[in-house]
TORVO-76316 format. One record per residue (C-alpha): residue in three letters; x, y, z; residue number from 1. Coordinates in nm, 3 decimals. Layout:
<nodes>
<node res="ALA" X="X" Y="Y" Z="Z" n="NUM"/>
...
</nodes>
This chain:
<nodes>
<node res="UNK" X="9.779" Y="8.980" Z="9.639" n="1"/>
<node res="UNK" X="9.845" Y="8.964" Z="10.038" n="2"/>
<node res="UNK" X="9.608" Y="8.889" Z="10.317" n="3"/>
<node res="UNK" X="9.645" Y="9.130" Z="10.593" n="4"/>
<node res="UNK" X="9.407" Y="8.986" Z="10.840" n="5"/>
<node res="UNK" X="9.127" Y="8.761" Z="10.794" n="6"/>
<node res="UNK" X="8.890" Y="8.897" Z="10.520" n="7"/>
<node res="UNK" X="9.124" Y="9.188" Z="10.409" n="8"/>
<node res="UNK" X="9.393" Y="9.203" Z="10.151" n="9"/>
<node res="UNK" X="9.610" Y="9.410" Z="10.003" n="10"/>
<node res="UNK" X="9.674" Y="9.381" Z="9.595" n="11"/>
<node res="UNK" X="10.026" Y="9.572" Z="9.544" n="12"/>
<node res="UNK" X="10.229" Y="9.691" Z="9.195" n="13"/>
<node res="UNK" X="10.560" Y="9.851" Z="9.175" n="14"/>
<node res="UNK" X="10.621" Y="10.117" Z="8.945" n="15"/>
<node res="UNK" X="10.988" Y="10.326" Z="8.928" n="16"/>
<node res="UNK" X="11.037" Y="10.143" Z="9.252" n="17"/>
<node res="UNK" X="10.730" Y="10.270" Z="9.388" n="18"/>
<node res="UNK" X="10.447" Y="10.066" Z="9.565" n="19"/>
<node res="UNK" X="10.084" Y="10.158" Z="9.480" n="20"/>
<node res="UNK" X="9.837" Y="9.917" Z="9.675" n="21"/>
<node res="UNK" X="9.484" Y="9.879" Z="9.660" n="22"/>
<node res="UNK" X="9.272" Y="9.708" Z="9.940" n="23"/>
<node res="UNK" X="9.004" Y="9.433" Z="9.927" n="24"/>
<node res="UNK" X="8.738" Y="9.386" Z="10.201" n="25"/>
<node res="UNK" X="8.586" Y="9.053" Z="10.198" n="26"/>
<node res="UNK" X="8.237" Y="8.924" Z="10.278" n="27"/>
<node res="UNK" X="8.016" Y="8.632" Z="10.270" n="28"/>
<node res="UNK" X="7.823" Y="8.817" Z="9.988" n="29"/>
<node res="UNK" X="8.125" Y="8.899" Z="9.801" n="30"/>
<node res="UNK" X="8.421" Y="9.180" Z="9.792" n="31"/>
<node res="UNK" X="8.474" Y="9.534" Z="9.797" n="32"/>
<node res="UNK" X="8.789" Y="9.709" Z="9.606" n="33"/>
<node res="UNK" X="8.952" Y="10.010" Z="9.752" n="34"/>
<node res="UNK" X="9.109" Y="10.173" Z="9.456" n="35"/>
<node res="UNK" X="9.134" Y="10.015" Z="9.106" n="36"/>
<node res="UNK" X="9.518" Y="10.129" Z="9.040" n="37"/>
<node res="UNK" X="9.701" Y="10.246" Z="8.733" n="38"/>
<node res="UNK" X="9.515" Y="10.042" Z="8.431" n="39"/>
<node res="UNK" X="9.297" Y="9.846" Z="8.291" n="40"/>
<node res="UNK" X="9.530" Y="9.547" Z="8.289" n="41"/>
<node res="UNK" X="9.614" Y="9.596" Z="8.629" n="42"/>
<node res="UNK" X="9.294" Y="9.627" Z="8.752" n="43"/>
<node res="UNK" X="9.179" Y="9.307" Z="8.567" n="44"/>
<node res="UNK" X="9.508" Y="9.108" Z="8.722" n="45"/>
<node res="UNK" X="9.387" Y="9.174" Z="9.068" n="46"/>
<node res="UNK" X="9.004" Y="9.062" Z="8.978" n="47"/>
<node res="UNK" X="9.167" Y="8.772" Z="8.853" n="48"/>
<node res="UNK" X="9.343" Y="8.704" Z="9.187" n="49"/>
<node res="UNK" X="9.032" Y="8.761" Z="9.385" n="50"/>
<node res="UNK" X="8.849" Y="8.540" Z="9.148" n="51"/>
<node res="UNK" X="9.100" Y="8.259" Z="9.166" n="52"/>
<node res="UNK" X="9.225" Y="8.286" Z="9.527" n="53"/>
<node res="UNK" X="8.951" Y="8.472" Z="9.740" n="54"/>
<node res="UNK" X="8.678" Y="8.321" Z="9.525" n="55"/>
<node res="UNK" X="8.438" Y="8.584" Z="9.565" n="56"/>
<node res="UNK" X="8.258" Y="8.818" Z="9.317" n="57"/>
<node res="UNK" X="8.348" Y="9.181" Z="9.333" n="58"/>
<node res="UNK" X="8.057" Y="9.379" Z="9.439" n="59"/>
<node res="UNK" X="8.153" Y="9.730" Z="9.495" n="60"/>
<node res="UNK" X="8.440" Y="9.949" Z="9.409" n="61"/>
<node res="UNK" X="8.522" Y="10.244" Z="9.618" n="62"/>
<node res="UNK" X="8.776" Y="10.530" Z="9.501" n="63"/>
<node res="UNK" X="8.973" Y="10.779" Z="9.692" n="64"/>
<node res="UNK" X="9.230" Y="10.952" Z="9.518" n="65"/>
<node res="UNK" X="9.081" Y="11.088" Z="9.178" n="66"/>
<node res="UNK" X="9.462" Y="11.053" Z="9.013" n="67"/>
<node res="UNK" X="9.518" Y="10.794" Z="8.720" n="68"/>
<node res="UNK" X="9.730" Y="10.552" Z="8.944" n="69"/>
<node res="UNK" X="9.439" Y="10.491" Z="9.150" n="70"/>
<node res="UNK" X="9.163" Y="10.541" Z="8.927" n="71"/>
<node res="UNK" X="9.262" Y="10.466" Z="8.579" n="72"/>
<node res="UNK" X="9.161" Y="10.073" Z="8.629" n="73"/>
<node res="UNK" X="8.802" Y="10.153" Z="8.692" n="74"/>
<node res="UNK" X="8.758" Y="10.078" Z="8.320" n="75"/>
<node res="UNK" X="8.785" Y="9.729" Z="8.427" n="76"/>
<node res="UNK" X="8.483" Y="9.784" Z="8.676" n="77"/>
<node res="UNK" X="8.224" Y="9.869" Z="8.451" n="78"/>
<node res="UNK" X="8.024" Y="9.591" Z="8.574" n="79"/>
<node res="UNK" X="8.036" Y="9.684" Z="8.940" n="80"/>
<node res="UNK" X="7.859" Y="9.956" Z="9.186" n="81"/>
<node res="UNK" X="8.130" Y="10.243" Z="9.236" n="82"/>
<node res="UNK" X="8.137" Y="10.498" Z="9.533" n="83"/>
<node res="UNK" X="8.339" Y="10.800" Z="9.521" n="84"/>
<node res="UNK" X="8.306" Y="11.152" Z="9.723" n="85"/>
<node res="UNK" X="8.134" Y="11.433" Z="9.508" n="86"/>
<node res="UNK" X="8.489" Y="11.600" Z="9.513" n="87"/>
<node res="UNK" X="8.636" Y="11.279" Z="9.386" n="88"/>
<node res="UNK" X="8.394" Y="11.297" Z="9.090" n="89"/>
<node res="UNK" X="8.487" Y="11.633" Z="9.005" n="90"/>
<node res="UNK" X="8.853" Y="11.604" Z="8.978" n="91"/>
<node res="UNK" X="8.815" Y="11.281" Z="8.785" n="92"/>
<node res="UNK" X="8.588" Y="11.448" Z="8.552" n="93"/>
<node res="UNK" X="8.819" Y="11.769" Z="8.509" n="94"/>
<node res="UNK" X="9.139" Y="11.519" Z="8.469" n="95"/>
<node res="UNK" X="8.969" Y="11.302" Z="8.185" n="96"/>
<node res="UNK" X="8.855" Y="11.578" Z="8.027" n="97"/>
<node res="UNK" X="9.175" Y="11.749" Z="8.025" n="98"/>
<node res="UNK" X="9.332" Y="11.393" Z="7.939" n="99"/>
<node res="UNK" X="9.115" Y="11.387" Z="7.603" n="100"/>
<node res="UNK" X="8.963" Y="11.057" Z="7.755" n="101"/>
<node res="UNK" X="8.710" Y="10.886" Z="7.547" n="102"/>
<node res="UNK" X="8.341" Y="10.949" Z="7.653" n="103"/>
<node res="UNK" X="8.328" Y="10.576" Z="7.679" n="104"/>
<node res="UNK" X="8.607" Y="10.568" Z="7.908" n="105"/>
<node res="UNK" X="8.480" Y="10.841" Z="8.092" n="106"/>
<node res="UNK" X="8.139" Y="10.645" Z="8.148" n="107"/>
<node res="UNK" X="8.312" Y="10.350" Z="8.256" n="108"/>
<node res="UNK" X="8.530" Y="10.533" Z="8.542" n="109"/>
<node res="UNK" X="8.270" Y="10.775" Z="8.697" n="110"/>
<node res="UNK" X="8.108" Y="10.667" Z="9.029" n="111"/>
<node res="UNK" X="7.737" Y="10.571" Z="9.013" n="112"/>
<node res="UNK" X="7.712" Y="10.697" Z="9.374" n="113"/>
<node res="UNK" X="7.866" Y="10.990" Z="9.556" n="114"/>
<node res="UNK" X="7.832" Y="11.132" Z="9.889" n="115"/>
<node res="UNK" X="7.921" Y="11.460" Z="10.096" n="116"/>
<node res="UNK" X="8.031" Y="11.367" Z="10.442" n="117"/>
<node res="UNK" X="7.980" Y="10.971" Z="10.480" n="118"/>
<node res="UNK" X="7.829" Y="10.657" Z="10.339" n="119"/>
<node res="UNK" X="7.763" Y="10.367" Z="10.575" n="120"/>
<node res="UNK" X="7.636" Y="10.047" Z="10.437" n="121"/>
<node res="UNK" X="7.593" Y="9.672" Z="10.564" n="122"/>
<node res="UNK" X="7.752" Y="9.437" Z="10.343" n="123"/>
<node res="UNK" X="7.782" Y="9.039" Z="10.388" n="124"/>
<node res="UNK" X="7.755" Y="9.114" Z="10.766" n="125"/>
<node res="UNK" X="7.988" Y="9.397" Z="10.758" n="126"/>
<node res="UNK" X="7.938" Y="9.748" Z="10.864" n="127"/>
<node res="UNK" X="8.154" Y="9.980" Z="10.628" n="128"/>
<node res="UNK" X="8.189" Y="10.344" Z="10.668" n="129"/>
<node res="UNK" X="8.323" Y="10.536" Z="10.369" n="130"/>
<node res="UNK" X="8.443" Y="10.863" Z="10.537" n="131"/>
<node res="UNK" X="8.547" Y="11.234" Z="10.407" n="132"/>
<node res="UNK" X="8.747" Y="11.412" Z="10.690" n="133"/>
<node res="UNK" X="8.850" Y="11.703" Z="10.504" n="134"/>
<node res="UNK" X="9.116" Y="11.807" Z="10.218" n="135"/>
<node res="UNK" X="9.418" Y="11.585" Z="10.235" n="136"/>
<node res="UNK" X="9.630" Y="11.479" Z="9.935" n="137"/>
<node res="UNK" X="9.335" Y="11.558" Z="9.724" n="138"/>
<node res="UNK" X="8.981" Y="11.767" Z="9.770" n="139"/>
<node res="UNK" X="8.817" Y="11.445" Z="9.800" n="140"/>
<node res="UNK" X="9.001" Y="11.144" Z="9.969" n="141"/>
<node res="UNK" X="8.814" Y="10.876" Z="10.121" n="142"/>
<node res="UNK" X="8.853" Y="10.693" Z="10.414" n="143"/>
<node res="UNK" X="8.734" Y="10.316" Z="10.450" n="144"/>
<node res="UNK" X="8.701" Y="10.176" Z="10.791" n="145"/>
<node res="UNK" X="8.560" Y="9.871" Z="10.896" n="146"/>
<node res="UNK" X="8.497" Y="9.917" Z="11.282" n="147"/>
<node res="UNK" X="8.429" Y="9.541" Z="11.385" n="148"/>
<node res="UNK" X="8.812" Y="9.493" Z="11.234" n="149"/>
<node res="UNK" X="8.963" Y="9.762" Z="11.375" n="150"/>
<node res="UNK" X="9.103" Y="9.845" Z="10.985" n="151"/>
<node res="UNK" X="9.114" Y="10.153" Z="10.796" n="152"/>
<node res="UNK" X="9.205" Y="10.200" Z="10.427" n="153"/>
<node res="UNK" X="9.365" Y="10.514" Z="10.365" n="154"/>
<node res="UNK" X="9.446" Y="10.510" Z="9.999" n="155"/>
<node res="UNK" X="9.664" Y="10.845" Z="9.904" n="156"/>
<node res="UNK" X="9.626" Y="10.993" Z="10.261" n="157"/>
<node res="UNK" X="9.910" Y="10.772" Z="10.388" n="158"/>
<node res="UNK" X="10.248" Y="10.754" Z="10.218" n="159"/>
<node res="UNK" X="10.460" Y="10.443" Z="10.410" n="160"/>
<node res="UNK" X="10.817" Y="10.529" Z="10.465" n="161"/>
<node res="UNK" X="10.794" Y="10.777" Z="10.180" n="162"/>
<node res="UNK" X="10.790" Y="11.169" Z="10.138" n="163"/>
<node res="UNK" X="10.431" Y="11.285" Z="10.090" n="164"/>
<node res="UNK" X="10.336" Y="11.378" Z="9.741" n="165"/>
<node res="UNK" X="10.198" Y="11.739" Z="9.795" n="166"/>
<node res="UNK" X="10.118" Y="11.844" Z="9.402" n="167"/>
<node res="UNK" X="9.768" Y="11.884" Z="9.506" n="168"/>
<node res="UNK" X="9.772" Y="11.845" Z="9.879" n="169"/>
<node res="UNK" X="9.645" Y="12.047" Z="10.147" n="170"/>
<node res="UNK" X="9.894" Y="11.972" Z="10.438" n="171"/>
<node res="UNK" X="9.777" Y="12.175" Z="10.709" n="172"/>
<node res="UNK" X="9.426" Y="12.010" Z="10.649" n="173"/>
<node res="UNK" X="9.568" Y="11.660" Z="10.582" n="174"/>
<node res="UNK" X="9.729" Y="11.701" Z="10.934" n="175"/>
<node res="UNK" X="9.368" Y="11.758" Z="11.085" n="176"/>
<node res="UNK" X="9.226" Y="11.453" Z="10.874" n="177"/>
<node res="UNK" X="9.522" Y="11.235" Z="11.023" n="178"/>
<node res="UNK" X="9.420" Y="11.355" Z="11.369" n="179"/>
<node res="UNK" X="9.045" Y="11.223" Z="11.285" n="180"/>
<node res="UNK" X="9.189" Y="10.906" Z="11.122" n="181"/>
<node res="UNK" X="9.341" Y="10.839" Z="11.481" n="182"/>
<node res="UNK" X="9.033" Y="10.924" Z="11.661" n="183"/>
<node res="UNK" X="8.866" Y="10.591" Z="11.464" n="184"/>
<node res="UNK" X="9.000" Y="10.339" Z="11.722" n="185"/>
<node res="UNK" X="9.160" Y="10.145" Z="11.419" n="186"/>
<node res="UNK" X="9.451" Y="9.892" Z="11.460" n="187"/>
<node res="UNK" X="9.574" Y="9.890" Z="11.118" n="188"/>
<node res="UNK" X="9.588" Y="10.190" Z="10.875" n="189"/>
<node res="UNK" X="9.662" Y="10.059" Z="10.485" n="190"/>
<node res="UNK" X="9.863" Y="10.301" Z="10.305" n="191"/>
<node res="UNK" X="9.796" Y="10.353" Z="9.942" n="192"/>
<node res="UNK" X="10.219" Y="10.374" Z="9.874" n="193"/>
<node res="UNK" X="10.462" Y="10.183" Z="10.047" n="194"/>
<node res="UNK" X="10.512" Y="9.887" Z="10.225" n="195"/>
<node res="UNK" X="10.270" Y="9.713" Z="10.482" n="196"/>
<node res="UNK" X="10.509" Y="9.558" Z="10.786" n="197"/>
<node res="UNK" X="10.487" Y="9.197" Z="10.861" n="198"/>
<node res="UNK" X="10.270" Y="9.279" Z="11.163" n="199"/>
<node res="UNK" X="10.015" Y="9.501" Z="11.015" n="200"/>
<node res="UNK" X="9.983" Y="9.652" Z="11.356" n="201"/>
<node res="UNK" X="10.277" Y="9.818" Z="11.282" n="202"/>
<node res="UNK" X="10.130" Y="10.048" Z="11.043" n="203"/>
<node res="UNK" X="10.028" Y="10.301" Z="11.331" n="204"/>
<node res="UNK" X="10.401" Y="10.396" Z="11.388" n="205"/>
<node res="UNK" X="10.426" Y="10.422" Z="11.002" n="206"/>
<node res="UNK" X="10.120" Y="10.659" Z="11.004" n="207"/>
<node res="UNK" X="10.310" Y="10.855" Z="11.294" n="208"/>
<node res="UNK" X="10.619" Y="10.885" Z="11.099" n="209"/>
<node res="UNK" X="10.435" Y="11.028" Z="10.819" n="210"/>
<node res="UNK" X="10.212" Y="11.300" Z="11.013" n="211"/>
<node res="UNK" X="10.572" Y="11.425" Z="11.184" n="212"/>
<node res="UNK" X="10.671" Y="11.522" Z="10.828" n="213"/>
<node res="UNK" X="10.385" Y="11.737" Z="10.821" n="214"/>
<node res="UNK" X="10.425" Y="11.871" Z="11.148" n="215"/>
<node res="UNK" X="10.770" Y="11.940" Z="11.128" n="216"/>
<node res="UNK" X="10.693" Y="12.116" Z="10.764" n="217"/>
<node res="UNK" X="10.417" Y="12.329" Z="10.909" n="218"/>
<node res="UNK" X="10.630" Y="12.441" Z="11.215" n="219"/>
<node res="UNK" X="10.920" Y="12.536" Z="11.024" n="220"/>
<node res="UNK" X="10.703" Y="12.741" Z="10.770" n="221"/>
<node res="UNK" X="10.530" Y="12.898" Z="11.049" n="222"/>
<node res="UNK" X="10.809" Y="13.012" Z="11.205" n="223"/>
<node res="UNK" X="10.946" Y="13.149" Z="10.880" n="224"/>
<node res="UNK" X="10.585" Y="13.364" Z="10.850" n="225"/>
<node res="UNK" X="10.637" Y="13.511" Z="11.170" n="226"/>
<node res="UNK" X="10.984" Y="13.620" Z="11.082" n="227"/>
<node res="UNK" X="10.824" Y="13.759" Z="10.760" n="228"/>
<node res="UNK" X="10.980" Y="13.567" Z="10.490" n="229"/>
<node res="UNK" X="10.826" Y="13.528" Z="10.130" n="230"/>
<node res="UNK" X="10.742" Y="13.194" Z="10.012" n="231"/>
<node res="UNK" X="11.048" Y="13.218" Z="9.813" n="232"/>
<node res="UNK" X="11.282" Y="13.267" Z="10.128" n="233"/>
<node res="UNK" X="11.062" Y="12.992" Z="10.331" n="234"/>
<node res="UNK" X="11.170" Y="12.729" Z="10.035" n="235"/>
<node res="UNK" X="11.514" Y="12.835" Z="10.074" n="236"/>
<node res="UNK" X="11.522" Y="12.783" Z="10.465" n="237"/>
<node res="UNK" X="11.304" Y="12.486" Z="10.538" n="238"/>
<node res="UNK" X="11.508" Y="12.196" Z="10.408" n="239"/>
<node res="UNK" X="11.358" Y="11.912" Z="10.612" n="240"/>
<node res="UNK" X="11.722" Y="11.769" Z="10.572" n="241"/>
<node res="UNK" X="11.574" Y="11.473" Z="10.851" n="242"/>
<node res="UNK" X="11.378" Y="11.297" Z="10.535" n="243"/>
<node res="UNK" X="11.636" Y="11.379" Z="10.262" n="244"/>
<node res="UNK" X="11.686" Y="10.977" Z="10.224" n="245"/>
<node res="UNK" X="11.300" Y="10.944" Z="10.208" n="246"/>
<node res="UNK" X="11.205" Y="10.853" Z="9.867" n="247"/>
<node res="UNK" X="11.019" Y="11.128" Z="9.671" n="248"/>
<node res="UNK" X="11.206" Y="11.383" Z="9.936" n="249"/>
<node res="UNK" X="11.393" Y="11.533" Z="9.612" n="250"/>
<node res="UNK" X="11.090" Y="11.569" Z="9.399" n="251"/>
<node res="UNK" X="10.834" Y="11.674" Z="9.693" n="252"/>
<node res="UNK" X="11.034" Y="11.910" Z="9.930" n="253"/>
<node res="UNK" X="10.983" Y="12.218" Z="9.761" n="254"/>
<node res="UNK" X="10.639" Y="12.174" Z="9.637" n="255"/>
<node res="UNK" X="10.539" Y="12.087" Z="10.006" n="256"/>
<node res="UNK" X="10.690" Y="12.398" Z="10.125" n="257"/>
<node res="UNK" X="10.519" Y="12.632" Z="9.843" n="258"/>
<node res="UNK" X="10.167" Y="12.427" Z="9.898" n="259"/>
<node res="UNK" X="10.167" Y="12.476" Z="10.283" n="260"/>
<node res="UNK" X="10.333" Y="12.854" Z="10.295" n="261"/>
<node res="UNK" X="10.006" Y="12.898" Z="10.070" n="262"/>
<node res="UNK" X="9.757" Y="12.749" Z="10.266" n="263"/>
<node res="UNK" X="9.924" Y="12.902" Z="10.641" n="264"/>
<node res="UNK" X="9.866" Y="13.238" Z="10.425" n="265"/>
<node res="UNK" X="9.528" Y="13.190" Z="10.306" n="266"/>
<node res="UNK" X="9.628" Y="13.167" Z="9.940" n="267"/>
<node res="UNK" X="9.564" Y="12.820" Z="9.879" n="268"/>
<node res="UNK" X="9.214" Y="12.767" Z="9.690" n="269"/>
</nodes>
């Protein structure tokens, strides 16, 4: 558990060399956790850290990505009011049913409240906005913004110093979401993956670097489409070699080109 700025913390774990991060917003009435991470054990360890270091009870859990590495830990928050976008809930239900999760696990992980566009609430003297800005890493990513502290928690909308995972993503729409994130007026952008620099304001330049990956991919694919390239031909041509040293490049480059090609040609549901 690391303090980012006063009243804001990140809790990170490492799996196979990759950093997965949860956020903690602290108010005089308690704490709000952003994403419960990969397991009940990890989530309970985070809650114990909050209890012993911050000495505040957790009142809310806001979940952005329904993927197991960010939602499996919801099991440890059965006593906490949980919030997620309506598409997050639908994705979570589908994932748990396909994975054979027990009825008890499904109940423990489900949100208590869903929303369509935004939820604004006032908690312990802080205004907290939970925003849906469009399709990005999934169909239902939430952005959590605290205006008075100028900090936004982006979950898997922000892969810091890592090639973004596009397995269920919408890269063209993701770019539009990042533009809206920039317009929020935050100084600090907390990633779901990757490091937070010593000066957390450096996350802005990190977010710009990730955005540039998506811009370069989109522009190169559009050029191939304009030349009449098929999807396979675009995959062969768009190498994005300037990013080949980034973690996950080898696994995600082709996935990204195929998904964005389909999206640009109107063939991605």
